[in-house]
N, CA, C and O atoms as a MOPAC input file, in Angstrom:
PM7 MOZYME 1SCF
protein

 N     93.02000 1   174.75700 1    44.74100 1
 C     93.01400 1   174.00000 1    43.51100 1
 C     91.92400 1   174.56600 1    42.60300 1
 O     90.74800 1   174.55000 1    42.96300 1
 N     92.30300 1   175.05800 1    41.44500 1
 C     91.32900 1   175.49000 1    40.45800 1
 C     90.87000 1   174.29100 1    39.65000 1
 O     91.67700 1   173.44800 1    39.25900 1
 N     89.59300 1   174.22100 1    39.40700 1
 C     89.06800 1   173.16200 1    38.56100 1
 C     87.93400 1   173.73100 1    37.73700 1
 O     87.33000 1   174.74700 1    38.08200 1
 N     87.66300 1   173.05500 1    36.64700 1
 C     86.55700 1   173.46400 1    35.79000 1
 C     85.98300 1   172.22000 1    35.14500 1
 O     86.69400 1   171.23700 1    34.93900 1
 N     84.70600 1   172.25900 1    34.82900 1
 C     84.10600 1   171.12900 1    34.13400 1
 C     83.45400 1   171.61000 1    32.85600 1
 O     82.98600 1   172.74400 1    32.75100 1
 N     83.43900 1   170.70700 1    31.88700 1
 C     82.93700 1   170.99700 1    30.55800 1
 C     82.13300 1   169.81300 1    30.09000 1
 O     82.36600 1   168.68500 1    30.52500 1
 N     81.18600 1   170.05800 1    29.20400 1
 C     80.36300 1   168.96900 1    28.69700 1
 C     80.51600 1   168.83900 1    27.18800 1
 O     80.88000 1   169.78800 1    26.49300 1
 N     80.22500 1   167.63300 1    26.70300 1
 C     80.19600 1   167.37700 1    25.27600 1
 C     79.25200 1   166.22800 1    25.01300 1
 O     79.03300 1   165.38400 1    25.88200 1
 N     78.69900 1   166.19300 1    23.83500 1
 C     77.79800 1   165.11100 1    23.44800 1
 C     78.61400 1   163.97000 1    22.86200 1
 O     79.66500 1   164.18300 1    22.25800 1
 N     78.10900 1   162.74900 1    23.05200 1
 C     78.76800 1   161.56600 1    22.49700 1
 C     77.70700 1   160.53800 1    22.13700 1
 O     76.55100 1   160.68400 1    22.53700 1
 N     78.06900 1   159.51200 1    21.40000 1
 C     77.11200 1   158.45500 1    21.07100 1
 C     76.58800 1   157.68600 1    22.28500 1
 O     75.57800 1   156.99000 1    22.18800 1
 N     77.26300 1   157.80800 1    23.41700 1
 C     76.80100 1   157.12700 1    24.63500 1
 C     76.21500 1   158.11200 1    25.64400 1
 O     76.12400 1   157.80900 1    26.83400 1
 N     75.82000 1   159.28300 1    25.16700 1
 C     75.20700 1   160.27900 1    26.03700 1
 C     76.10000 1   161.47600 1    26.26300 1
 O     77.25400 1   161.50000 1    25.83300 1
 N     75.55500 1   162.47400 1    26.94300 1
 C     76.34800 1   163.65200 1    27.28300 1
 C     77.40000 1   163.26300 1    28.30700 1
 O     77.11800 1   162.55900 1    29.27700 1
 N     78.62100 1   163.73600 1    28.07200 1
 C     79.73600 1   163.46200 1    28.96900 1
 C     80.19400 1   164.76700 1    29.59600 1
 O     80.13900 1   165.82900 1    28.97700 1
 N     80.64300 1   164.66400 1    30.82800 1
 C     81.12500 1   165.82300 1    31.56500 1
 C     82.54400 1   165.53600 1    32.02600 1
 O     82.79400 1   164.54400 1    32.71000 1
 N     83.47200 1   166.40800 1    31.64900 1
 C     84.87700 1   166.28300 1    32.02600 1
 C     85.21700 1   167.30300 1    33.08800 1
 O     84.83100 1   168.46800 1    32.99100 1
 N     85.92900 1   166.87000 1    34.08500 1
 C     86.43300 1   167.79200 1    35.10300 1
 C     87.94800 1   167.85200 1    34.95800 1
 O     88.62400 1   166.82600 1    34.88000 1
 N     88.46300 1   169.07200 1    34.92400 1
 C     89.88500 1   169.32300 1    34.76300 1
 C     90.37000 1   170.07400 1    35.99800 1
 O     89.72500 1   171.01500 1    36.46000 1
 N     91.51200 1   169.64500 1    36.52200 1
 C     92.12800 1   170.33700 1    37.66300 1
 C     93.64100 1   170.19200 1    37.54400 1
 O     94.14200 1   169.12700 1    37.18400 1
 N     94.34900 1   171.24300 1    37.84200 1
 C     95.80800 1   171.20300 1    37.85900 1
 C     96.39000 1   170.58500 1    36.59600 1
 O     97.27200 1   169.73000 1    36.66500 1
 N     95.89000 1   171.02300 1    35.43800 1
 C     96.40600 1   170.59400 1    34.13000 1
 C     96.23800 1   169.10500 1    33.85200 1
 O     97.03300 1   168.52000 1    33.11700 1
 N     95.21000 1   168.48600 1    34.43400 1
 C     94.94100 1   167.06800 1    34.19900 1
 C     93.44100 1   166.81800 1    34.19400 1
 O     92.67500 1   167.55000 1    34.82100 1
 N     93.02900 1   165.77200 1    33.47700 1
 C     91.64900 1   165.31800 1    33.55800 1
 C     91.53000 1   164.50600 1    34.84300 1
 O     92.29700 1   163.56800 1    35.06100 1
 N     90.56900 1   164.86700 1    35.69300 1
 C     90.41600 1   164.18100 1    36.98200 1
 C     89.10700 1   163.40600 1    37.08400 1
 O     88.94900 1   162.56600 1    37.97000 1
 N     88.16000 1   163.68500 1    36.17400 1
 C     86.88600 1   162.98700 1    36.25900 1
 C     86.16700 1   163.05300 1    34.91600 1
 O     86.26100 1   164.04400 1    34.19100 1
 N     85.44800 1   161.98000 1    34.60200 1
 C     84.53600 1   161.93600 1    33.46100 1
 C     83.25700 1   161.31000 1    33.97100 1
 O     83.28600 1   160.27100 1    34.63200 1
 N     82.14200 1   161.93500 1    33.66800 1
 C     80.87900 1   161.46800 1    34.21400 1
 C     79.76000 1   161.65400 1    33.20500 1
 O     79.86000 1   162.46600 1    32.28500 1
 N     78.70100 1   160.89600 1    33.39100 1
 C     77.47000 1   161.08300 1    32.62900 1
 C     76.53700 1   162.02800 1    33.38700 1
 O     75.45500 1   162.35500 1    32.90000 1
 N     76.94500 1   162.45900 1    34.55500 1
 C     76.15900 1   163.38500 1    35.37500 1
 C     76.86800 1   164.74200 1    35.38900 1
 O     78.09800 1   164.79500 1    35.40600 1
 N     76.10800 1   165.82900 1    35.38300 1
 C     76.69700 1   167.16500 1    35.40700 1
 C     77.58700 1   167.31900 1    36.63600 1
 O     77.25200 1   166.86000 1    37.72800 1
 N     78.71900 1   167.96900 1    36.43600 1
 C     79.69200 1   168.21500 1    37.49100 1
 C     79.68400 1   169.69300 1    37.84000 1
 O     79.29600 1   170.51400 1    37.00900 1
 N     80.10500 1   170.05500 1    39.05100 1
 C     80.17900 1   171.47800 1    39.40000 1
 C     81.04100 1   172.24100 1    38.39500 1
 O     82.05000 1   171.71600 1    37.92300 1
 N     80.65800 1   173.46100 1    38.06900 1
 C     81.35700 1   174.22600 1    37.04300 1
 C     82.74400 1   174.69000 1    37.45500 1
 O     83.66800 1   174.61500 1    36.64500 1
 N     82.92200 1   175.15500 1    38.65100 1
 C     84.22100 1   175.70600 1    39.00900 1
 C     84.36600 1   175.76400 1    40.52200 1
 O     83.39400 1   175.95400 1    41.25200 1
 N     85.59500 1   175.59800 1    40.97000 1
 C     85.91300 1   175.74000 1    42.38900 1
 C     87.09400 1   176.69300 1    42.48800 1
 O     88.16500 1   176.43000 1    41.94000 1
 N     86.89600 1   177.77400 1    43.17400 1
 C     88.00600 1   178.68700 1    43.44900 1
 C     88.48000 1   179.51000 1    42.26500 1
 O     89.65500 1   179.87500 1    42.22200 1
 N     87.64100 1   179.81200 1    41.32400 1
 C     88.09000 1   180.65800 1    40.22700 1
 C     87.06600 1   180.72700 1    39.11700 1
 O     86.01000 1   180.09800 1    39.17200 1
 N     87.40200 1   181.49900 1    38.12300 1
 C     86.52600 1   181.65000 1    36.96900 1
 C     86.76900 1   180.48200 1    36.02300 1
 O     87.91500 1   180.12500 1    35.75400 1
 N     85.71000 1   179.89900 1    35.52600 1
 C     85.83600 1   178.79900 1    34.58500 1
 C     86.31100 1   179.33500 1    33.23900 1
 O     85.64400 1   180.18100 1    32.64500 1
 N     87.45900 1   178.85300 1    32.74600 1
 C     87.93600 1   179.32600 1    31.44600 1
 C     87.06200 1   178.77800 1    30.31900 1
 O     86.35500 1   177.78600 1    30.49900 1
 N     87.11400 1   179.41300 1    29.18500 1
 C     86.36100 1   178.95000 1    28.02200 1
 C     87.24300 1   177.96500 1    27.26300 1
 O     88.26900 1   178.34400 1    26.69700 1
 N     86.83700 1   176.70600 1    27.25700 1
 C     87.52900 1   175.62300 1    26.56900 1
 C     89.05300 1   175.75300 1    26.57800 1
 O     89.64200 1   176.10400 1    25.55500 1
 N     89.69700 1   175.47900 1    27.70400 1
 C     91.15900 1   175.51100 1    27.72800 1
 C     91.72000 1   174.41000 1    26.82300 1
 O     91.00700 1   173.49200 1    26.41900 1
 N     92.99600 1   174.52600 1    26.52000 1
 C     93.66200 1   173.57700 1    25.62500 1
 C     93.44700 1   172.13400 1    26.07000 1
 O     93.20000 1   171.26800 1    25.23100 1
 N     93.53600 1   171.85800 1    27.36100 1
 C     93.36300 1   170.49200 1    27.84700 1
 C     91.96700 1   169.95700 1    27.51200 1
 O     91.82800 1   168.80600 1    27.09900 1
 N     90.95100 1   170.77500 1    27.68600 1
 C     89.61000 1   170.31800 1    27.32300 1
 C     89.51700 1   170.08200 1    25.81600 1
 O     88.91500 1   169.10100 1    25.37900 1
 N     90.10100 1   170.96400 1    25.02900 1
 C     90.08400 1   170.77900 1    23.57700 1
 C     90.74900 1   169.45400 1    23.19200 1
 O     90.25500 1   168.73500 1    22.32400 1
 N     91.87400 1   169.13600 1    23.84500 1
 C     92.57000 1   167.87600 1    23.57000 1
 C     91.71100 1   166.67800 1    23.97500 1
 O     91.61300 1   165.70300 1    23.23000 1
 N     91.09500 1   166.75100 1    25.14200 1
 C     90.25700 1   165.64600 1    25.62200 1
 C     89.02800 1   165.48700 1    24.72700 1
 O     88.62500 1   164.36800 1    24.40800 1
 N     88.44500 1   166.59500 1    24.33200 1
 C     87.28100 1   166.56400 1    23.45000 1
 C     87.65100 1   165.90900 1    22.11500 1
 O     86.91100 1   165.06800 1    21.60700 1
 N     88.79900 1   166.29900 1    21.55000 1
 C     89.24800 1   165.70400 1    20.28900 1
 C     89.50200 1   164.21300 1    20.46900 1
 O     89.13700 1   163.41600 1    19.60500 1
 N     90.12200 1   163.82600 1    21.57800 1
 C     90.38700 1   162.40200 1    21.82600 1
 C     89.06800 1   161.63200 1    21.85200 1
 O     88.95300 1   160.58000 1    21.22400 1
 N     88.08400 1   162.14400 1    22.56400 1
 C     86.79100 1   161.46200 1    22.64100 1
 C     86.10300 1   161.42000 1    21.27500 1
 O     85.52600 1   160.39700 1    20.90600 1
 N     86.15800 1   162.50700 1    20.53500 1
 C     85.56400 1   162.50600 1    19.19300 1
 C     86.26200 1   161.47700 1    18.30400 1
 O     85.60100 1   160.73100 1    17.58100 1
 N     87.58300 1   161.43400 1    18.35400 1
 C     88.33900 1   160.44700 1    17.57600 1
 C     87.98700 1   159.03300 1    18.01100 1
 O     87.79400 1   158.15100 1    17.17300 1
 N     87.90300 1   158.81600 1    19.31400 1
 C     87.56000 1   157.49300 1    19.83900 1
 C     86.25300 1   157.00400 1    19.22600 1
 O     86.17000 1   155.86200 1    18.77300 1
 N     85.24800 1   157.84600 1    19.20800 1
 C     83.95500 1   157.44600 1    18.67500 1
 C     83.95100 1   157.33600 1    17.14500 1
 O     82.99400 1   156.82100 1    16.56600 1
 N     85.01500 1   157.81600 1    16.48900 1
 C     85.20300 1   157.61700 1    15.04900 1
 C     86.10600 1   156.40500 1    14.78000 1
 O     86.51200 1   156.16900 1    13.64200 1
 N     86.41500 1   155.64200 1    15.83000 1
 C     87.28100 1   154.45500 1    15.76300 1
 C     88.72800 1   154.80800 1    15.43600 1
 O     89.42600 1   154.04100 1    14.77300 1
 N     89.16800 1   155.96000 1    15.90000 1
 C     90.57500 1   156.36500 1    15.79100 1
 C     91.13400 1   156.25800 1    17.20900 1
 O     90.85600 1   157.09700 1    18.06600 1
 N     91.92200 1   155.21400 1    17.43600 1
 C     92.35200 1   154.89300 1    18.79700 1
 C     93.82900 1   155.21500 1    19.01000 1
 O     94.67900 1   154.85800 1    18.19400 1
 N     94.11600 1   155.88800 1    20.11000 1
 C     95.48700 1   156.18800 1    20.53800 1
 C     95.43200 1   156.53900 1    22.01800 1
 O     94.38100 1   156.93100 1    22.52500 1
 N     96.55600 1   156.39900 1    22.71500 1
 C     96.55100 1   156.74500 1    24.14400 1
 C     96.26000 1   158.23200 1    24.33600 1
 O     96.65200 1   159.04900 1    23.50200 1
 N     95.58200 1   158.59000 1    25.41600 1
 C     95.33400 1   160.01100 1    25.67000 1
 C     96.65900 1   160.78900 1    25.70800 1
 O     97.58300 1   160.40400 1    26.42300 1
 N     96.75100 1   161.88500 1    24.93600 1
 C     97.99300 1   162.66200 1    24.90200 1
 C     98.03600 1   163.75400 1    25.96800 1
 O     98.69300 1   164.78000 1    25.79000 1
 N     97.34200 1   163.53000 1    27.06100 1
 C     97.27300 1   164.51400 1    28.14100 1
 C     97.26300 1   163.73600 1    29.45200 1
 O     97.05700 1   162.52200 1    29.47400 1
 N     97.48400 1   164.44900 1    30.52100 1
 C     97.60400 1   163.81200 1    31.83200 1
 C     96.23800 1   163.44400 1    32.40300 1
 O     95.27600 1   164.20900 1    32.32900 1
 N     96.19200 1   162.23800 1    32.97600 1
 C     95.03200 1   161.78300 1    33.73300 1
 C     95.45700 1   161.76100 1    35.19700 1
 O     96.54500 1   161.28400 1    35.52000 1
 N     94.62200 1   162.26200 1    36.06600 1
 C     94.97700 1   162.30000 1    37.48000 1
 C     93.77000 1   161.92300 1    38.34000 1
 O     93.18200 1   162.77500 1    39.00600 1
 N     93.40500 1   160.62600 1    38.31800 1
 C     92.26900 1   160.20400 1    39.13500 1
 C     92.63800 1   160.18300 1    40.61200 1
 O     93.75800 1   159.82400 1    40.97800 1
 N     91.70600 1   160.56200 1    41.43900 1
 C     91.92700 1   160.56000 1    42.87800 1
 C     91.47800 1   159.21500 1    43.44400 1
 O     90.33600 1   158.80000 1    43.24900 1
 N     92.39100 1   158.53600 1    44.14700 1
 C     92.04700 1   157.25100 1    44.73100 1
 C     93.16500 1   156.73100 1    45.61600 1
 O     94.22500 1   157.34600 1    45.73300 1
 N     92.91100 1   155.59500 1    46.23200 1
 C     93.89500 1   154.97000 1    47.10500 1
 C     95.03700 1   154.39300 1    46.26400 1
 O     94.89400 1   154.24300 1    45.05100 1
 N     96.16300 1   154.07000 1    46.89700 1
 C     97.24600 1   153.42400 1    46.14100 1
 C     96.78500 1   152.13400 1    45.45100 1
 O     97.20300 1   151.85400 1    44.32800 1
 N     95.92800 1   151.34600 1    46.11200 1
 C     95.42500 1   150.12300 1    45.48200 1
 C     94.58500 1   150.45300 1    44.25000 1
 O     94.77000 1   149.85100 1    43.19200 1
 N     93.66600 1   151.40500 1    44.38300 1
 C     92.85100 1   151.80100 1    43.23200 1
 C     93.73800 1   152.28400 1    42.08900 1
 O     93.50900 1   151.94100 1    40.92900 1
 N     94.73800 1   153.07300 1    42.41900 1
 C     95.65500 1   153.58300 1    41.39900 1
 C     96.34500 1   152.43000 1    40.66700 1
 O     96.52800 1   152.49000 1    39.45100 1
 N     96.72700 1   151.38400 1    41.39900 1
 C     97.39400 1   150.24400 1    40.75600 1
 C     96.44300 1   149.51500 1    39.81500 1
 O     96.85900 1   149.06500 1    38.74700 1
 N     95.17500 1   149.39100 1    40.19500 1
 C     94.18700 1   148.75600 1    39.31800 1
 C     93.96100 1   149.62700 1    38.09000 1
 O     93.94700 1   149.11600 1    36.97000 1
 N     93.78500 1   150.92800 1    38.27800 1
 C     93.53700 1   151.82300 1    37.15100 1
 C     94.72600 1   151.84000 1    36.19700 1
 O     94.55000 1   151.93000 1    34.98200 1
 N     95.93200 1   151.75400 1    36.74300 1
 C     97.12000 1   151.67800 1    35.89300 1
 C     97.08200 1   150.40200 1    35.05300 1
 O     97.43200 1   150.42600 1    33.87300 1
 N     96.66200 1   149.29900 1    35.65000 1
 C     96.54900 1   148.03900 1    34.90500 1
 C     95.53800 1   148.18200 1    33.77000 1
 O     95.74700 1   147.63000 1    32.69000 1
 N     94.45400 1   148.90800 1    33.99400 1
 C     93.43400 1   149.10000 1    32.95500 1
 C     94.00600 1   149.83400 1    31.74800 1
 O     93.62500 1   149.56700 1    30.60900 1
 N     94.91800 1   150.75400 1    32.00900 1
 C     95.51600 1   151.52200 1    30.91500 1
 C     96.34700 1   150.65000 1    29.97800 1
 O     96.66800 1   151.06500 1    28.86400 1
 N     96.69200 1   149.45300 1    30.42200 1
 C     97.51400 1   148.55500 1    29.61100 1
 C     96.70300 1   147.50700 1    28.85300 1
 O     97.27700 1   146.65000 1    28.18100 1
 N     95.38800 1   147.56700 1    28.95400 1
 C     94.54300 1   146.63600 1    28.19900 1
 C     94.40900 1   147.19300 1    26.78200 1
 O     93.93000 1   148.31300 1    26.60400 1
 N     94.82700 1   146.42500 1    25.77500 1
 C     94.75800 1   146.94300 1    24.39800 1
 C     93.31800 1   147.20200 1    23.94400 1
 O     92.37900 1   146.55100 1    24.40000 1
 N     93.17400 1   148.15300 1    23.05000 1
 C     91.88000 1   148.46700 1    22.44000 1
 C     91.33700 1   147.19200 1    21.79700 1
 O     92.06200 1   146.46600 1    21.11700 1
 N     90.05300 1   146.93500 1    22.02300 1
 C     89.40700 1   145.77700 1    21.41300 1
 C     89.59200 1   144.47700 1    22.16500 1
 O     89.05700 1   143.44700 1    21.75600 1
 N     90.33600 1   144.50300 1    23.25100 1
 C     90.57700 1   143.30000 1    24.05000 1
 C     89.85100 1   143.43600 1    25.38000 1
 O     89.53300 1   144.54200 1    25.81700 1
 N     89.59600 1   142.31600 1    26.00800 1
 C     89.04600 1   142.32000 1    27.36400 1
 C     89.89900 1   141.43100 1    28.25000 1
 O     90.56300 1   140.50900 1    27.77600 1
 N     89.87100 1   141.71900 1    29.53600 1
 C     90.49000 1   140.88000 1    30.56000 1
 C     89.45600 1   140.69500 1    31.66100 1
 O     88.50000 1   141.46500 1    31.76100 1
 N     89.64800 1   139.68300 1    32.47600 1
 C     88.71000 1   139.44700 1    33.57000 1
 C     89.21800 1   140.11900 1    34.84900 1
 O     90.39700 1   140.44200 1    34.99100 1
 N     88.28100 1   140.30900 1    35.76000 1
 C     88.64500 1   140.83600 1    37.07500 1
 C     89.68300 1   139.91100 1    37.70500 1
 O     90.62700 1   140.37200 1    38.34700 1
 N     89.50000 1   138.59900 1    37.51700 1
 C     90.42100 1   137.61200 1    38.07000 1
 C     91.81700 1   137.72100 1    37.50200 1
 O     92.79600 1   137.55300 1    38.23000 1
 N     91.93000 1   138.00300 1    36.20400 1
 C     93.26000 1   138.15000 1    35.58900 1
 C     93.98800 1   139.36100 1    36.16400 1
 O     95.18700 1   139.29800 1    36.43400 1
 N     93.27500 1   140.44600 1    36.34700 1
 C     93.91100 1   141.62400 1    36.96000 1
 C     94.28000 1   141.31500 1    38.39900 1
 O     95.36500 1   141.67100 1    38.85800 1
 N     93.36900 1   140.64600 1    39.11600 1
 C     93.64200 1   140.28800 1    40.51200 1
 C     94.89600 1   139.42600 1    40.61800 1
 O     95.73600 1   139.64100 1    41.49100 1
 N     95.01300 1   138.46100 1    39.73100 1
 C     96.18200 1   137.58200 1    39.75900 1
 C     97.45900 1   138.38100 1    39.51000 1
 O     98.46500 1   138.17200 1    40.18800 1
 N     97.42100 1   139.29400 1    38.54000 1
 C     98.59500 1   140.11100 1    38.24000 1
 C     98.97800 1   141.01300 1    39.40600 1
 O    100.15600 1   141.31400 1    39.60000 1
 N     97.98100 1   141.44900 1    40.18800 1
 C     98.24000 1   142.35600 1    41.31200 1
 C     98.30300 1   141.62800 1    42.65500 1
 O     98.46800 1   142.25000 1    43.70400 1
 N     98.16800 1   140.29300 1    42.60500 1
 C     98.21800 1   139.47900 1    43.81600 1
 C     97.16000 1   139.92200 1    44.83700 1
 O     97.46500 1   140.20500 1    45.99500 1
 N     95.92400 1   139.96900 1    44.37000 1
 C     94.81800 1   140.37500 1    45.22600 1
 C     93.56200 1   139.60300 1    44.82500 1
 O     93.62900 1   138.68300 1    44.01000 1
 N     92.44200 1   139.97000 1    45.38700 1
 C     91.18200 1   139.26600 1    45.13000 1
 C     90.38300 1   139.93500 1    44.00500 1
 O     90.41200 1   141.15800 1    43.86900 1
 N     89.66900 1   139.13800 1    43.20100 1
 C     88.85600 1   139.70700 1    42.11800 1
 C     87.81000 1   140.71800 1    42.60200 1
 O     87.55900 1   141.71500 1    41.92500 1
 N     87.20200 1   140.47000 1    43.76400 1
 C     86.19700 1   141.42200 1    44.25900 1
 C     86.80300 1   142.78100 1    44.57400 1
 O     86.17900 1   143.81600 1    44.34000 1
 N     88.02800 1   142.77500 1    45.10800 1
 C     88.70800 1   144.04200 1    45.38000 1
 C     88.98900 1   144.78200 1    44.07600 1
 O     88.85200 1   146.00200 1    43.99900 1
 N     89.38000 1   144.03500 1    43.06200 1
 C     89.60300 1   144.63300 1    41.74400 1
 C     88.28500 1   145.19100 1    41.21600 1
 O     88.25200 1   146.30100 1    40.68500 1
 N     87.20300 1   144.43700 1    41.35600 1
 C     85.88800 1   144.88800 1    40.89800 1
 C     85.46400 1   146.19200 1    41.54700 1
 O     84.91400 1   147.07400 1    40.88700 1
 N     85.72200 1   146.31000 1    42.84600 1
 C     85.37400 1   147.56100 1    43.54200 1
 C     86.20700 1   148.72700 1    43.00700 1
 O     85.68800 1   149.82600 1    42.80900 1
 N     87.49800 1   148.48300 1    42.77500 1
 C     88.36200 1   149.54800 1    42.25600 1
 C     87.95500 1   149.92700 1    40.83500 1
 O     87.91300 1   151.11000 1    40.49600 1
 N     87.65600 1   148.92900 1    40.00400 1
 C     87.22000 1   149.20400 1    38.63500 1
 C     85.92800 1   150.01600 1    38.66500 1
 O     85.78000 1   150.97900 1    37.91300 1
 N     84.99800 1   149.62800 1    39.52800 1
 C     83.72000 1   150.32200 1    39.63800 1
 C     83.83000 1   151.73800 1    40.15300 1
 O     82.91900 1   152.54000 1    39.95000 1
 N     84.93200 1   152.06500 1    40.81900 1
 C     85.09700 1   153.42700 1    41.34300 1
 C     86.00900 1   154.28300 1    40.46500 1
 O     86.40200 1   155.38000 1    40.86400 1
 N     86.34400 1   153.79600 1    39.28600 1
 C     87.17000 1   154.54700 1    38.34100 1
 C     86.50100 1   155.89600 1    38.02800 1
 O     85.39900 1   155.91900 1    37.48000 1
 N     87.15000 1   157.01300 1    38.36600 1
 C     86.51600 1   158.30900 1    38.12800 1
 C     86.66700 1   158.83100 1    36.69200 1
 O     86.09500 1   159.86500 1    36.34700 1
 N     87.44000 1   158.11700 1    35.85100 1
 C     87.64400 1   158.58600 1    34.48000 1
 C     87.37400 1   157.44200 1    33.49300 1
 O     88.28200 1   157.01400 1    32.78100 1
 N     86.11400 1   156.94000 1    33.44700 1
 C     85.82100 1   155.87500 1    32.49000 1
 C     86.06100 1   156.35200 1    31.06000 1
 O     86.13700 1   157.55200 1    30.79600 1
 N     86.17500 1   155.41600 1    30.16400 1
 C     86.53700 1   155.61200 1    28.75900 1
 C     88.02300 1   155.92100 1    28.64500 1
 O     88.75100 1   155.18800 1    27.97600 1
 N     88.48600 1   156.98500 1    29.28000 1
 C     89.90800 1   157.33500 1    29.21500 1
 C     90.75500 1   156.30800 1    29.97500 1
 O     91.83800 1   155.93600 1    29.52500 1
 N     90.26300 1   155.86300 1    31.10600 1
 C     90.82700 1   154.69300 1    31.80000 1
 C     89.80600 1   153.59700 1    31.51700 1
 O     88.73600 1   153.58300 1    32.12500 1
 N     90.11700 1   152.67900 1    30.60500 1
 C     89.11100 1   151.80500 1    29.98400 1
 C     88.58200 1   150.66800 1    30.86100 1
 O     88.89800 1   149.50000 1    30.63400 1
 N     87.79200 1   151.01500 1    31.84500 1
 C     87.19700 1   150.00800 1    32.72700 1
 C     86.17500 1   149.14200 1    31.99100 1
 O     85.84400 1   148.05000 1    32.45300 1
 N     85.67500 1   149.61400 1    30.85800 1
 C     84.72100 1   148.81900 1    30.07700 1
 C     85.37500 1   147.56900 1    29.49000 1
 O     84.67000 1   146.67000 1    29.03200 1
 N     86.69300 1   147.49400 1    29.49200 1
 C     87.40900 1   146.33100 1    28.94700 1
 C     87.58300 1   145.21100 1    29.96900 1
 O     88.20900 1   144.19300 1    29.67300 1
 N     87.03600 1   145.39200 1    31.15800 1
 C     87.13200 1   144.36100 1    32.19900 1
 C     85.78500 1   143.65900 1    32.29200 1
 O     84.74400 1   144.30100 1    32.43300 1
 N     85.81900 1   142.33200 1    32.21100 1
 C     84.60200 1   141.52900 1    32.23400 1
 C     84.69900 1   140.46800 1    33.32500 1
 O     85.77900 1   140.15600 1    33.82800 1
 N     83.55200 1   139.93400 1    33.66700 1
 C     83.51000 1   138.84200 1    34.64000 1
 C     83.95300 1   137.54400 1    33.96000 1
 O     83.91300 1   137.42600 1    32.73500 1
 N     84.36800 1   136.58600 1    34.76400 1
 C     84.77200 1   135.28900 1    34.22500 1
 C     83.62800 1   134.65300 1    33.44600 1
 O     83.84000 1   134.03600 1    32.40200 1
 N     82.43000 1   134.80700 1    33.95700 1
 C     81.23300 1   134.27200 1    33.29100 1
 C     80.24500 1   135.40700 1    33.09200 1
 O     79.36400 1   135.62700 1    33.92400 1
 N     80.39100 1   136.11900 1    31.99800 1
 C     79.44700 1   137.19800 1    31.72800 1
 C     80.13100 1   138.53900 1    31.58700 1
 O     81.35500 1   138.63300 1    31.50000 1
 N     79.30900 1   139.57100 1    31.56800 1
 C     79.80100 1   140.91800 1    31.30600 1
 C     80.38200 1   141.61400 1    32.52300 1
 O     81.25900 1   142.46500 1    32.37000 1
 N     79.93100 1   141.28900 1    33.71600 1
 C     80.30300 1   142.08100 1    34.88000 1
 C     79.41200 1   143.30900 1    34.92000 1
 O     78.31100 1   143.29100 1    34.37000 1
 N     79.86000 1   144.35200 1    35.55000 1
 C     79.05600 1   145.56500 1    35.65600 1
 C     79.64200 1   146.69300 1    34.83700 1
 O     80.70200 1   146.55900 1    34.22600 1
 N     78.93200 1   147.80700 1    34.83800 1
 C     79.44600 1   149.04200 1    34.24400 1
 C     78.68800 1   150.19900 1    34.86600 1
 O     77.45700 1   150.20800 1    34.89600 1
 N     79.43700 1   151.17300 1    35.36200 1
 C     78.81500 1   152.26700 1    36.10200 1
 C     78.41100 1   153.44400 1    35.21900 1
 O     77.80700 1   154.39800 1    35.70900 1
 N     78.73000 1   153.39400 1    33.93800 1
 C     78.35400 1   154.48700 1    33.04400 1
 C     76.86500 1   154.47400 1    32.74700 1
 O     76.18300 1   153.47500 1    32.97600 1
 N     76.37200 1   155.58600 1    32.23800 1
 C     74.96300 1   155.69200 1    31.84700 1
 C     74.63500 1   154.54500 1    30.90000 1
 O     75.36600 1   154.30200 1    29.94000 1
 N     73.56000 1   153.85200 1    31.16000 1
 C     73.16100 1   152.73300 1    30.31900 1
 C     73.71600 1   151.40400 1    30.77900 1
 O     73.34400 1   150.36400 1    30.23600 1
 N     74.60600 1   151.41100 1    31.77700 1
 C     75.13200 1   150.17400 1    32.35200 1
 C     75.75100 1   149.24000 1    31.33300 1
 O     76.55500 1   149.65700 1    30.49900 1
 N     75.36900 1   147.96400 1    31.40600 1
 C     75.95100 1   146.92200 1    30.56300 1
 C     75.76100 1   147.23100 1    29.07500 1
 O     76.63800 1   146.92300 1    28.26800 1
 N     74.64000 1   147.82700 1    28.70600 1
 C     74.42000 1   148.13600 1    27.28200 1
 C     75.47000 1   149.11500 1    26.76600 1
 O     75.92900 1   148.99100 1    25.63000 1
 N     75.85000 1   150.08200 1    27.58800 1
 C     76.90100 1   151.02200 1    27.18800 1
 C     78.23300 1   150.29400 1    27.08500 1
 O     79.00600 1   150.53900 1    26.16000 1
 N     78.50300 1   149.40500 1    28.02500 1
 C     79.73600 1   148.61400 1    27.99000 1
 C     79.80400 1   147.80600 1    26.69500 1
 O     80.83800 1   147.78700 1    26.02700 1
 N     78.72500 1   147.15100 1    26.34800 1
 C     78.66800 1   146.36200 1    25.10900 1
 C     78.88700 1   147.26400 1    23.89200 1
 O     79.59300 1   146.88900 1    22.95600 1
 N     78.28200 1   148.44500 1    23.91000 1
 C     78.42300 1   149.38500 1    22.79300 1
 C     79.88300 1   149.82500 1    22.63200 1
 O     80.39300 1   149.90600 1    21.51500 1
 N     80.54600 1   150.10700 1    23.75400 1
 C     81.94700 1   150.54000 1    23.68900 1
 C     82.84400 1   149.41400 1    23.17500 1
 O     83.73000 1   149.64700 1    22.35200 1
 N     82.61300 1   148.19400 1    23.66200 1
 C     83.42000 1   147.05700 1    23.20200 1
 C     83.16900 1   146.76600 1    21.72900 1
 O     84.10400 1   146.42800 1    21.00300 1
 N     81.93200 1   146.88900 1    21.27800 1
 C     81.63200 1   146.67500 1    19.85600 1
 C     82.31900 1   147.74100 1    19.00300 1
 O     82.83100 1   147.43700 1    17.92600 1
 N     82.33400 1   148.96900 1    19.47300 1
 C     82.99900 1   150.06100 1    18.75800 1
 C     84.47500 1   149.75100 1    18.57400 1
 O     85.04200 1   150.03900 1    17.52000 1
 N     85.10300 1   149.17000 1    19.58400 1
 C     86.53500 1   148.91000 1    19.54800 1
 C     86.91300 1   147.69400 1    18.70100 1
 O     88.08500 1   147.52900 1    18.36500 1
 N     85.96100 1   146.85200 1    18.35300 1
 C     86.29400 1   145.64400 1    17.59600 1
 C     86.25700 1   145.90500 1    16.11900 1
 O     86.51200 1   144.99900 1    15.32600 1

């Protein structure tokens, strides 16, 4: 599997995208390994598309990612992440609401949301606790979550 990672600056800090097999597989605030099994290409089309999407997002131009997302996770995690993709921009849902829709427990949903390997693109920041903000694993924690939700409103 060839993969490459690229970085870009954003209003919420430097972001690092990992691309593998023609899909975005990870987004992180921490540097990712540059390449596995090959030479890292210079800004492939997929990175350019993801970079433009992120730049547009921070300019309040919202649309679904026009490229493939391929997060690695269990079937349960995948079902939670799929549910996150259906939360409209500017809206929030609770862990309990997702749990009810998936016929599972809110804590299990919370663990899956917290392990989302592609935050922002899979909008885990739109999930909140019944009483309060809940958590956020991105750089800056809850403050970053609040910033992203304010941007979307």
